N, C-alpha and C positions, 0 to 999 in steps of 0.2 A: 776583586784585588788579583793581580798578576803579581808573579815572581819572575826574573830572569837573571842570568849569571851573565856578568862581564867575563871575556875570556882571561883575563888576569885572575879572576878570583876561583874561576875552576882550576887553573894552574897551580893555585897555592893549597889547595885541599890535601890533607895527610892524614890517611887513615880513615877517612870518612868518604862514603859514596854519596854523590848528589842526589840520589832517590832518597836516602835518609833523612838529607835536610828537608826534602820536599816533605818527607812524612812529618817532621816536627812542625811545617810552617801550614801544611794543609789537611793533617789528620785530625781525627777525632778525639785525641787526648787533649786534656787542659794545656793551654801554653800561657806562660807569664811573660808578658811584655815589659821590658824596662829599658831605662836610658841607659846609656853607656858611651864610650868612647874608642874611637880605633886606634891604631898604633900612631897615627899622626896627631891624636888627639882631637880630631873632628867626632862631633856628635853624631850616634849612631842609633838605633834602635836593636836591641837584643831581645830574641825570643828564646825561653828556655823552656824546653819541652823534650818529651820522649818519642823514638821512633816505635814503631809497632812492635819491634822486639823487646822494647823497655830502656834502650840504650839513651842516657840522658844527655843532651847536647845544648850548646848556646850557638845560635845563629845571628849573626851581625847583618842588618838590613838598612838601606836608607831609600827615601822616597824620590823617585824622579818626575813624578806626575799624579794627579789626583789618584788614580787608580792603579799605578804600576811602583813596584819596587825592585831593586836591585839587591841581589844577595853578595854581601861582601866578604863574609868570612863564616867559618863554622869550626867549632871544636868540642870535645868532652868537656863537660863540666868538672871543675877543680873538686876535691874532697870536700873544701869548704860551701863551695857552690852547691854540691849536692846535696850535703844536708839541710842548707838553707832552702833549697826547691824541694826536699822532701816535707818540711814543716810546712812549706806553702801547699803542696798538694793536698797534706792531711785537711787543710782547711777546705778543700773542694769537694769533700764526701759528703 
């Protein structure tokens, strides 16, 4: 499976580096895929995970072909999301 960045998505990153997003998507830490919606209401897949340094991020992706996904967004988890994610992580140990 491959991931790529539309130019507009890279331009919208704030306070998160592209390599951090890639660590969440391709790293060895557990990832929690969840259905979500983008700012327009369209259905996307969100991936909740941690960078190698432990930073918790929510990455929005959408499928463009059988093996290719576009990265649409990335941000830190909110406090509520972080608590929910930590609970999920505990079930993975």
